[in-house]
C-alpha positions as CSV (number, residue, x, y, z in Angstrom):
1,M,19.6,24.5,22.3
2,P,19.3,21.3,20.4
3,I,15.8,20.2,19.4
4,L,15.0,16.5,19.4
5,P,13.0,15.1,16.5
6,S,9.3,14.7,17.2
7,Q,9.0,11.5,15.1
8,A,11.1,8.4,15.0
9,C,13.1,8.1,11.8
10,D,11.7,4.9,10.2
11,E,11.7,3.6,6.6
12,E,8.6,5.6,5.7
13,L,10.1,8.9,6.8
14,L,13.4,8.1,5.1
15,A,11.5,7.5,1.9
16,Q,10.4,11.1,1.8
17,V,14.0,12.3,1.4
18,R,16.2,11.1,-1.4
19,D,19.9,11.5,-1.4
20,P,20.7,13.7,-4.4
21,N,23.7,11.4,-5.1
22,A,21.5,8.3,-5.2
23,L,19.8,7.2,-8.4
24,A,16.7,6.1,-6.6
25,V,15.0,5.2,-3.3
26,W,12.7,2.2,-3.3
27,R,10.9,0.1,-0.7
28,I,7.6,-1.5,0.0
29,T,6.0,-0.3,3.3
30,D,2.7,-2.2,3.2
31,P,2.0,-5.0,3.3
32,K,4.7,-5.7,5.9
33,A,7.0,-8.7,5.7
34,E,5.3,-12.0,6.7
35,E,1.9,-10.3,6.7
36,E,-1.2,-12.4,5.9
37,V,-3.2,-10.8,3.2
38,S,-6.4,-11.5,1.2
39,G,-8.7,-9.8,-1.2
40,V,-7.7,-6.8,-3.3
41,L,-5.2,-4.6,-1.6
42,P,-2.8,-1.8,-2.6
43,I,1.0,-2.3,-2.4
44,L,2.2,0.8,-0.7
45,G,5.7,2.3,-0.7
46,T,8.1,4.5,-2.5
47,A,9.8,4.4,-5.9
48,D,11.5,7.8,-6.0
49,F,13.8,8.5,-8.9
50,D,14.6,11.0,-11.7
51,P,12.7,9.9,-14.7
52,A,15.4,11.4,-16.9
53,V,17.8,8.9,-15.4
54,V,15.8,5.8,-14.4
55,Q,13.5,4.1,-16.9
56,F,10.8,2.6,-14.7
57,Y,9.9,0.6,-11.6
58,K,7.8,-2.5,-11.4
59,I,6.3,-4.8,-8.8
60,E,6.8,-8.6,-9.2
61,L,5.1,-11.5,-7.4
62,G,7.3,-14.4,-6.6
63,I,5.6,-17.8,-6.8
64,P,7.6,-20.5,-5.0
65,D,8.2,-23.6,-7.1
66,G,10.3,-26.0,-5.0
67,E,13.8,-24.6,-4.8
68,N,13.0,-22.0,-7.4
69,V,10.9,-18.8,-7.5
70,N,8.9,-17.9,-10.6
71,W,8.5,-14.1,-11.0
72,V,5.5,-12.5,-12.6
73,T,5.1,-8.7,-13.1
74,L,2.0,-7.3,-11.4
75,G,0.2,-4.7,-13.5
76,D,2.4,-2.5,-15.7
77,I,5.8,-0.9,-15.5
78,H,5.7,2.6,-14.1
79,T,7.7,5.5,-15.4
80,V,6.3,8.1,-12.8
81,P,7.9,8.2,-9.3
82,V,5.7,7.4,-6.3
83,I,6.5,8.7,-2.8
84,N,4.6,7.0,0.1
85,G,1.7,6.0,-2.1
86,T,0.2,3.1,-4.1
87,L,2.8,1.3,-6.2
88,E,0.5,-1.4,-7.6
89,M,-2.5,-3.4,-6.6
90,L,-2.4,-7.1,-5.5
91,H,-5.4,-9.3,-6.3
92,A,-4.7,-11.9,-3.7
93,E,-8.2,-13.4,-4.1
94,A,-7.1,-14.7,-7.5
95,L,-4.2,-16.7,-6.0
96,P,-4.1,-20.0,-4.1
97,P,-3.4,-19.5,-0.3
98,G,0.3,-19.9,0.7
99,P,3.6,-18.1,0.8
100,Y,4.7,-15.6,-1.8
101,L,7.2,-12.9,-2.3
102,L,6.7,-9.3,-3.5
103,R,9.6,-7.3,-4.9
104,L,10.0,-3.8,-6.1
105,I,12.6,-3.3,-8.8
106,V,13.9,0.0,-10.2
107,I,15.4,-0.2,-13.8
108,R,18.0,1.9,-15.5
109,D,19.6,1.1,-18.8
110,S,17.9,-2.4,-18.7
111,N,19.6,-3.2,-15.4
112,Y,18.6,-3.1,-11.7
113,V,19.4,0.0,-9.8
114,G,20.7,-1.8,-6.6
115,E,19.1,-4.9,-5.2
116,P,15.3,-5.3,-5.5
117,H,13.4,-4.7,-2.3
118,T,11.8,-8.1,-1.6
119,I,9.4,-9.1,1.2
120,P,7.7,-12.4,2.0
121,I,3.9,-12.4,2.4
122,V,1.3,-15.1,3.0
123,I,-2.0,-15.1,1.1
124,I,-4.9,-16.5,3.1
125,P,-8.4,-17.3,2.0
126,G,-10.7,-14.3,1.9
127,S,-13.6,-14.0,4.3
């Protein structure tokens, strides 16, 4: 008799299982794309990899500048994998309100492992 899953298979659940043939699994799960944020908040998600193969992950903040985006690393680079946890902290209160981008990058041999996971966010004034 087949047993149906008790939970929908979403990105957070998928992040708990890494394909052994994949170098890494990486995604930001919170804040969500297009979310309005303020204050100090954790950037949650997964950066799962074998530290013997992958050098590090980092979170970058994209600051729109006309047609271009200026990327700034938030915090430090991280050499320890994170599964469904805090990847970095965002101090939104230190930034002017407006649209920004967050991206999670995994690095091996000084190159990206796949495409960065990028989401748009909107920083709003704190209350």
